[in-house]
N, C-alpha and C positions, 0 to 999 in steps of 0.2 A: 413261511415266505410271507405270509399276512405279517408278521412278526419284523421281519425287515423292512416291510414298505413301510409299517406303522413307524418304523425307528428312524427311517429316513425323512419322512413328513413333519416328525418331530424337529428333526435337525434344520430341516428346511424353515419351519417356522421361527425357530429360535434366531436363525441368519437373520429373518426378515425382521426381526425384532431388534437386531444390533445394528442394522441398518437404517433404522426408521426415521432417525432425526436428519433432517436438513443440517447442512453446514451453514454457520451464519458468517458473514463478511468480517466481523471483529475476531470470530477465531482464527480466521487467516493471518490478518493482522499483528494477532499475539501469538501464533504458533511456532513451533520451534523447529527451527532449520537454520541450515548456513550454507552459503554459495559464495563464488567470488563477486567483484562489485560488475563486471563484465556482465556475468549470468543474471545479476539483480536487476541491472539495466535492461538486460533483453526482456526479462520476464514482465517489467512494469509497460514495457512497449509492446508486449503481445496483449498485456490485460487492457491496455489504453484503446486498443481495437479489436477487442475479443467479440466474435460473431457466434452466433448460435446457428450451426448449419444443420438441414433436416433432407437426410437422404430418403426419397420415396420407395426408391426401389430396395433398399434396405432395411425400411421401417427402423431406422436409427436417428438420434440425434446427437451432433458432435459439436465441440468448442472448439474453434480453431480460428485463424488469421492468417494471410498471405500478404507480404508487403515486399517492395524492392528492397533490395540490399543497401544501395544509395541513400533510401529513406533512412534507415536505421544509423546508418554511419553520420547524416547530417543531424540527426537527432543527438549525438554525442558530442556536435561541434566541430567534427572532421570534414574537411571539404573534398577528399578523395578515399577511395577505398584500393589499398594494395594488397598484396598477396600475404603479408604478414598479419593484416586486420582480418583478412577472409579466414586464415588458421586460427587464429582467436577466437572469431566468431563462430565457428565450427566445432572449437573445443567447448564453447561455453552451451553451444545446443548438446554435446555429447553430458556435461556436467548436470544441465537440467534434468536429461531423462534419466541418467543416474541418481541423482540427489531426492530428498524428500522433504515433506513437511510431516510434523507430527503435532496432532490436537490433542492436549492434554485438559481435560475439564475437570479433573478430580474424581470424576465417576466413570470415565471411558478415556482410554488411549488409546487413539488411531493414526495411523501412517498413511501417506499418500505419496505417490510419485507424481513431479510436477507435469512432466511432459509424457505422451505416450507416441508421439510420433513427430519427426522433424525432418524437413526436407531443404537442403541449400543447394539451388540449382545456379551453376555457372553460364548455363545456356540461357536461360532466361531473367539471370541476375535477380533472382525472388529468392525469400524464404518464407516457408509454410510450416506452421507450428501448432500441432493439436494438443490441446490440454486435455488432462486426465478429467474424464466425464464426471467423477465423483465431486471434483472442485468446480466443474465448470459453472453450475448456476452461482455457486458463492462467490467466485471471481467476476461474475457479469455485474452483481450487486455490488460487490468490492468496488469497481470501476466507477457505478454509480455514485459512490461515497465521496467521490474525488471528482474534482474538475479536472479537466483535460489539462489546464495548466499546472494543477498539482501534481500531476503525472509527470509531467515534462521536469519540475522542479525535482521530485524524487529520482528520475533518471540522469538529473545532471549532477546529484551527489555522488562523489568518488569513494567514500568509504561507505562499507559494507554494515558497519555499525551507526555510521549517519543514517543511513536510509531505512534502517530497523527503527531507531527511534522516530525518526520521521513519520511513519507509516502507524507505530503505535500510538504517539501521540495523536494523531487523527481518530484514531480507534476511541479516544476516551473525550473526545470534543463534546459529547452530548451531556456531560457534567460543567459545561461552560457557564459561569454565572448562576450555578446550581449548587445545592447541597453546601452551602457556606462559601463558595469561592465568589470571589469579586467579579463584578461585571466585567465579559470579555475574558476572564480567565480561567483555567481549570489545572488540574495538576494527576498526577498518577505515580504510584511509588512501587517499588521492586526492592527486594532484599538483594544482600550479594550473591546468593545462590540462585535466585531467581534470574539475576543477571546473566549468570554464569550458563544456566540451562536454557534461557531464550536465546542466547548468542552461540551455544553448542561449543562453548570454550571446553579444551581438553583440561585434565587433571593439571598437567603442568604449564599451562598459558596462564600468564599473569597470576601465578600463584605464588609469587613472593611478598614484596612488599606492597602495602595498600595503595601506597602514592603512585606507585607504576600501574596498578590496575585502575586509581582514578583518574590517571592520565591518557593512559591508551583507551580505554574501555568507556569510560565518562565524557570526560573534558574536551578531548581534542574532536571525538565525532560532534560532540553539541556545538561546539566553535563553528564546523562545517556547516551544520543544519544553520545557525543562527547568521551565518555570513552569506550563505546563498539562496536560502529559501525566505518564504514571509512567514515563517515560524519564528518565535523565539522561547528556547527551552532553557532554564536556567536549573540549579540542582540546588538541593539541601542534602546534607549527610544528615542520616539516622545512627545515633549512637546507643549504644547499650553499655553504660558507663565509659570506658576511655575506645573501647573498640567501635569502628564503623560497621554496622550489618545491613546499611541499606540506604537508600537515597528516593529523595522524594523530588520528582521532577515538576516543576512549574510552568505551566506555558500559557502562550498568548498568541496572535496573531498581529504583526506589524501594520500599522495604520499608515507610517511614512514609506515613500517608495525606497524600493531597493535602489542602491548606489551603483553607478557606472563608474569604475576607477579605469587608470590606464593599464591596470594590468587585468581587465575584463576582456576575454576572447570575444571576437567578432560573432560567433555562434551564440555565446552568452547575450548580449547586448541586446539582440533582437527578443529573447526569450524574456529577460529583464523588462524590456520595454511593454510586452502584452501583460506580464502580470502585474505590472505597475498600472497599465490601463484598466484592468479588470477588476483589481483591488479600489482604483479611484471611483470607478462606475459604481462599485457596491457602496461605498462611502457615502457618495454624492445622493444616492436614492434614498439611502436610509435616513439621512440627514434631512433632504428635504421634504420628503413626504413620508413622514415616521407612522402616520395612520394608515397611508394607504399600503406601505411596504407588510404591516403587521398583517392587515386584511388579506394581501396576496401569499405573504407567508402560512396564513392559517388554511386559506384555500388549497395549497398544494398539499399540505398535510393530511387535510380532509381527504384529498384525491386519491391520497397514499399512492402516490408514483413511485415513492422510493420506501421498500419495506424497512423494517426494524429501527423505525422511529428517529430520535434525537442524534442517534448515531451519523444521518445522514444533513445533521442542520448546516453545513458548509453549501452543499449542493443544492439544498432547499432554497438558501437564500438567494442563488444565483437563479433558480426557476421562478422564484418570487418577482426578481427584477423584470425576466423575460415576460411575466403578466404585466406588468405594470407597463413595460413598452406597448404591450399590444392595446394597452388601454389608451394610449396617446401620451403617456406622461413622458417628459423630457429633461 
């Protein structure tokens, strides 16, 4: 009997050791998963409004959000919700509960389901989603790494690959202007196999001619990112002899306003205007008050409001602007 207790205690201690490390936001951004564009848009919307709920009667902490169905549909640029859209949203909820994200650090491989509980209420016209608590804290910090408008940008993308490139690019923004990068630029690299793994491509998906892979998995998604967001991502091919073995993705943030054309939908026009206003404000304060901006940015970092350092440079810059406004700078 004593041996059994000792054995169980050993197993428990080993389990604690396996679960000792907290997930970091970059691991979410660079994780391995695949879902439909609508499920990804729904996930981005949930993360943007994710709240920590403390239930005193149960002595537990959960990560969840509740929002009106019409709010989510409006965020997608739709004016109304019909039965078809309701069915699509319900299917996306089921998909998120069935799908998983895998975190592979090289030393440890872990899998997590995204959602543990979801409610779609036709009576209250609301959606409630509870995120897996193992992912909860990392997603709260992930949210801090993006401005609300950047999450809106992410939600406006239609291609799942484009969405993934967008969040992966931001996960490397801590390298902007450092380690040999020119001012305002940064890059990340993936081999062909790493891209296939990251996007969870099947063995037969785009396994033929490399030109087809480049067009469908690299060029077209990046064209959408460059057209619809405030990021510019270009790519260079990495070759071994004549063979293409990987890609280098060169990133920068646009300083010029996003353009509104005749093809721009009414829902996108308001979002583009807000994004342009935010970018213009950031550039204005950085240019007019360069010393004050650096001081405010240093203060934000010293306060350590956002963990994991340089990964959150964009969010830190916006917090620095808020400090400058409170100081009376206009």
